[in-house]
C-alpha positions as CSV (number, residue, x, y, z in Angstrom):
1,M,36.7,-13.3,4.2
2,T,34.6,-13.0,7.4
3,D,30.8,-13.4,7.4
4,N,30.5,-9.7,8.3
5,N,32.5,-8.7,5.2
6,K,30.4,-11.0,3.0
7,A,27.2,-9.5,4.4
8,K,28.5,-6.0,3.8
9,I,29.4,-6.7,0.2
10,K,26.0,-8.3,-0.4
11,Q,24.3,-5.2,1.1
12,D,26.4,-2.8,-1.0
13,L,25.5,-4.8,-4.2
14,R,21.8,-4.6,-3.3
15,M,22.0,-0.9,-2.7
16,S,23.8,-0.3,-6.0
17,R,21.1,-2.2,-7.8
18,R,18.4,-0.2,-6.0
19,Q,20.0,3.1,-6.9
20,L,20.3,2.1,-10.5
21,L,16.6,1.2,-10.6
22,Y,15.7,4.5,-9.1
23,L,18.0,6.3,-11.5
24,G,16.4,4.5,-14.4
25,A,12.9,5.4,-13.2
26,G,13.8,9.0,-12.6
27,L,15.6,9.7,-15.9
28,G,13.7,7.3,-18.1
29,L,16.8,5.4,-19.1
30,M,16.7,2.5,-21.5
31,A,16.7,-0.9,-19.9
32,I,20.0,-2.0,-18.5
33,P,20.7,-5.7,-19.1
34,G,19.4,-7.6,-16.0
35,L,17.5,-4.5,-14.7
36,S,14.0,-3.2,-15.3
37,P,13.6,0.5,-14.6
38,L,10.4,1.2,-12.7
39,A,7.7,2.1,-15.2
40,K,5.5,5.1,-14.7
41,P,1.9,3.8,-14.4
42,A,-1.1,5.0,-16.1
43,P,-2.9,7.8,-14.2
44,Q,-5.5,6.7,-11.7
45,K,-9.0,6.9,-13.0
46,K,-11.0,4.7,-10.7
47,I,-11.8,5.7,-7.1
48,G,-11.2,3.0,-4.5
49,L,-12.4,2.3,-1.0
50,Q,-10.6,0.4,1.7
51,L,-13.4,-1.9,3.1
52,Y,-11.9,-1.7,6.6
53,T,-13.8,1.6,6.8
54,L,-17.1,-0.4,6.5
55,R,-16.0,-3.4,8.6
56,D,-19.1,-3.3,10.8
57,L,-21.3,-3.4,7.7
58,M,-19.2,-6.1,6.1
59,A,-19.7,-8.2,9.2
60,K,-23.5,-8.0,8.7
61,S,-23.7,-8.4,4.9
62,V,-20.9,-8.4,2.4
63,P,-23.2,-8.2,-0.7
64,E,-25.2,-5.2,0.7
65,T,-22.0,-3.4,1.7
66,L,-20.4,-3.9,-1.8
67,K,-23.7,-2.7,-3.4
68,L,-23.6,0.4,-1.2
69,A,-20.0,1.2,-2.2
70,A,-20.8,0.7,-5.9
71,G,-23.9,2.8,-5.6
72,I,-22.0,5.8,-4.3
73,G,-19.6,5.5,-7.3
74,Y,-16.6,3.5,-6.2
75,R,-15.2,1.1,-8.7
76,E,-12.4,-0.4,-6.8
77,V,-12.2,-1.9,-3.3
78,E,-9.5,-3.2,-1.1
79,F,-10.4,-6.1,1.1
80,A,-9.4,-6.4,4.8
81,G,-10.7,-9.9,5.3
82,Y,-13.2,-12.0,3.4
83,Y,-15.7,-12.5,6.2
84,D,-16.0,-16.3,5.7
85,H,-17.0,-15.9,2.0
86,K,-15.4,-18.2,-0.6
87,P,-13.3,-16.3,-3.2
88,E,-15.6,-17.5,-6.0
89,V,-18.6,-16.1,-4.2
90,L,-16.9,-12.8,-3.6
91,R,-15.8,-12.6,-7.2
92,G,-19.4,-13.1,-8.3
93,I,-20.6,-10.2,-6.1
94,L,-17.8,-7.9,-7.3
95,D,-18.6,-8.7,-10.9
96,S,-22.3,-8.1,-10.4
97,E,-21.7,-4.7,-8.9
98,G,-19.1,-3.6,-11.5
99,L,-16.3,-3.6,-8.9
100,T,-12.7,-4.8,-9.0
101,A,-10.4,-5.5,-6.1
102,P,-6.9,-4.8,-7.1
103,S,-5.5,-5.4,-3.6
104,A,-6.2,-7.0,-0.3
105,H,-4.7,-6.9,3.2
106,A,-3.3,-10.1,4.7
107,P,-1.5,-10.4,8.1
108,L,2.1,-11.3,7.9
109,E,1.6,-14.5,9.9
110,S,-1.1,-15.6,7.4
111,L,1.3,-15.1,4.5
112,Q,4.0,-17.0,6.3
113,K,1.7,-19.9,7.2
114,D,-0.9,-20.1,4.5
115,F,0.8,-18.6,1.5
116,E,-0.6,-20.9,-1.2
117,P,-4.3,-20.6,-0.2
118,L,-4.0,-16.8,0.0
119,I,-2.4,-16.6,-3.4
120,E,-5.1,-18.9,-4.9
121,A,-7.8,-16.7,-3.4
122,A,-6.1,-13.5,-4.7
123,Q,-5.9,-15.0,-8.2
124,I,-9.6,-15.8,-8.2
125,L,-10.5,-12.4,-6.9
126,G,-8.3,-10.6,-9.4
127,H,-6.0,-9.0,-6.9
128,K,-2.7,-7.5,-8.2
129,Y,-1.3,-6.7,-4.7
130,I,-1.1,-8.5,-1.4
131,V,-0.5,-6.0,1.4
132,V,0.8,-6.6,4.9
133,P,-1.3,-4.1,6.9
134,Y,0.3,-3.9,10.3
135,L,3.0,-5.2,12.6
136,S,2.2,-6.3,16.1
137,D,4.3,-5.2,19.0
138,E,5.9,-8.7,19.0
139,Q,6.6,-8.5,15.3
140,R,8.3,-5.1,15.7
141,G,10.6,-6.3,18.5
142,T,12.7,-3.8,20.4
143,G,15.7,-3.2,18.1
144,I,16.4,-2.1,14.5
145,D,17.7,-5.6,13.7
146,T,14.1,-6.8,13.8
147,Y,13.3,-4.5,10.9
148,K,16.3,-5.8,9.0
149,R,15.0,-9.3,9.4
150,L,11.6,-8.2,8.4
151,A,13.1,-6.7,5.2
152,E,14.6,-10.1,4.4
153,Q,11.3,-11.8,5.0
154,F,9.6,-9.2,2.8
155,N,12.1,-9.9,0.0
156,I,11.3,-13.6,0.2
157,L,7.6,-13.1,0.2
158,G,7.8,-10.5,-2.5
159,E,9.7,-12.8,-4.8
160,R,7.2,-15.6,-4.1
161,C,4.4,-13.2,-5.0
162,S,6.1,-12.1,-8.1
163,K,6.5,-15.8,-9.3
164,A,2.7,-16.2,-8.7
165,G,2.0,-13.1,-10.9
166,L,1.2,-10.9,-7.9
167,K,2.9,-8.0,-6.1
168,F,3.8,-7.7,-2.4
169,A,3.4,-4.4,-0.5
170,Y,3.6,-3.1,3.1
171,H,1.2,-0.6,4.6
172,N,2.7,1.9,7.2
173,H,1.4,3.5,10.3
174,A,3.2,6.1,12.3
175,F,5.4,3.9,14.5
176,E,7.7,3.0,11.6
177,F,9.0,6.6,11.6
178,D,10.0,6.6,15.3
179,K,13.7,6.1,15.7
180,V,15.0,2.8,16.9
181,D,18.6,2.4,17.8
182,G,19.2,5.7,16.0
183,Q,17.6,4.6,12.8
184,I,14.2,5.0,11.2
185,P,12.5,1.6,10.6
186,Y,10.6,2.7,7.5
187,H,13.9,3.8,6.0
188,V,15.4,0.4,6.8
189,L,12.4,-1.3,5.0
190,L,12.8,0.9,2.0
191,E,16.6,0.6,1.7
192,E,16.9,-3.2,2.4
193,T,14.1,-4.5,0.3
194,D,14.2,-5.2,-3.5
195,P,12.0,-2.6,-5.3
196,Q,11.3,-5.1,-8.0
197,H,9.5,-7.4,-5.5
198,V,8.5,-5.2,-2.5
199,Y,6.3,-2.1,-2.8
200,M,4.8,0.3,-0.3
201,E,1.2,1.3,0.4
202,L,1.6,4.8,1.7
203,D,-1.0,5.8,4.3
204,L,-1.2,9.5,3.9
205,Y,-2.8,10.1,7.3
206,W,-0.2,8.1,9.3
207,T,2.6,9.6,7.4
208,A,1.4,13.1,8.2
209,K,0.8,12.0,11.8
210,A,4.5,11.1,12.0
211,G,5.4,14.6,10.7
212,R,6.8,13.2,7.4
213,D,6.4,14.7,3.9
214,P,5.3,12.2,1.3
215,L,6.9,14.3,-1.4
216,E,10.4,13.7,0.0
217,Y,9.8,9.9,-0.2
218,F,8.5,10.2,-3.8
219,R,11.6,12.1,-4.8
220,K,14.0,9.7,-3.1
221,Y,12.1,6.4,-4.0
222,P,10.2,7.1,-7.2
223,G,7.8,4.4,-8.3
224,C,7.8,2.6,-5.0
225,F,4.3,3.8,-3.8
226,P,1.7,2.3,-6.2
227,L,-1.0,2.1,-3.5
228,W,-2.2,4.9,-1.2
229,H,-4.6,5.2,1.7
230,V,-6.3,8.5,1.4
231,K,-7.6,9.8,4.7
232,D,-7.7,13.2,6.3
233,M,-6.7,14.7,9.6
234,D,-8.5,17.4,11.6
235,D,-6.7,20.3,13.4
236,K,-6.4,18.1,16.5
237,G,-4.6,15.3,14.7
238,D,-7.6,13.0,14.7
239,F,-9.4,11.3,11.7
240,T,-11.8,13.3,9.5
241,D,-13.4,12.8,6.1
242,V,-11.3,13.3,3.0
243,G,-11.3,17.0,2.0
244,R,-12.5,18.2,5.4
245,G,-9.2,18.3,7.2
246,V,-5.7,19.9,7.1
247,I,-3.7,17.5,5.0
248,D,-2.5,19.3,1.9
249,F,-3.5,16.7,-0.7
250,P,-3.2,18.6,-4.0
251,P,0.7,18.7,-4.2
252,I,0.7,15.0,-3.1
253,F,-1.6,14.0,-5.9
254,A,0.2,16.2,-8.4
255,A,3.2,14.0,-7.7
256,A,1.3,10.8,-8.3
257,G,3.3,9.9,-11.4
258,M,6.6,10.2,-9.5
259,A,5.2,8.1,-6.7
260,G,4.0,5.4,-9.1
261,L,0.4,5.7,-7.9
262,E,-1.9,3.0,-9.4
263,H,-4.7,2.7,-6.8
264,G,-5.8,5.1,-4.2
265,F,-8.3,4.0,-1.5
266,V,-10.4,6.2,0.7
267,E,-10.2,5.1,4.3
268,R,-11.2,6.3,7.7
269,D,-10.3,4.1,10.7
270,Q,-13.1,5.4,12.9
271,T,-16.2,7.4,12.1
272,D,-19.6,8.0,13.6
273,D,-21.3,8.3,10.2
274,L,-20.2,5.6,7.8
275,I,-22.4,6.6,4.9
276,N,-21.5,10.3,4.9
277,T,-17.8,9.4,5.4
278,I,-17.7,7.3,2.2
279,R,-19.8,9.7,0.3
280,Q,-17.5,12.6,1.2
281,G,-14.5,10.4,0.6
282,Y,-15.7,9.7,-2.9
283,K,-16.4,13.3,-3.6
284,G,-13.0,14.4,-2.2
285,M,-11.1,11.7,-4.1
286,K,-12.8,12.5,-7.4
287,Q,-11.5,16.0,-7.2
288,L,-8.0,14.9,-6.2
289,A,-7.8,12.1,-8.8
290,S,-8.1,14.8,-11.5
291,L,-4.8,16.3,-10.3
292,A,-3.1,12.9,-10.7
293,E,-4.3,12.7,-14.3
294,A,-3.0,16.2,-15.2
């Protein structure tokens, strides 16, 4: 048997496993020996904030920034860097403000080179997810085979995270939806990763920017999107505060159970008014989260 045939058989087996997992999640089947159907999570009740939104304030004072977020009403945060603070110190600040940090962003190269320290920090901070936030031009490469290799790397990292009691996820932008060699990279990542070890953090703005409908992905890949970035788009296609733009959030949140939503984080990449942005984000998310609980 040739190496190509072996690779094809291996891929077919992986795809059959994936389809069984999705079928089990969609129909609520009893557990099949050796398989664990994706469980429907509890409805989201806490409103989260991606701290990248407040990166300028975080660079000045992490304690004051976390106090600000908690004062507005946020109860969960997602880190995008620790700003030279030790995990034990950050955990103390979180606890004192009544905050939890269910996830954090970590560059792919950091996970590849410094996996153990990142995992140790995540465990101290109470993270459940470690998320790769972005791929550089070099990491994306120029052909679809690059994404197939990335899927293999994600499977390895995902399994290592699982063994450490954590979950691995990938955060999209818009470029993953641009065709490469006739294929859509995001679809390659979805199809060639193991849904028991690799999850997706769906950025609702970038998905809309790419002209894609989140509901289609929820139906095809139920349970694979436990994390969302919730940010809005104005009528020119630029960033705006949650609830002030054109993205039709209600049907998306109504399908939160199908998606597998556990944690949604308000985010805005660029804003001229940080305080009003996170206040409006909290207000908008509070209204939307009620739809997810229906």
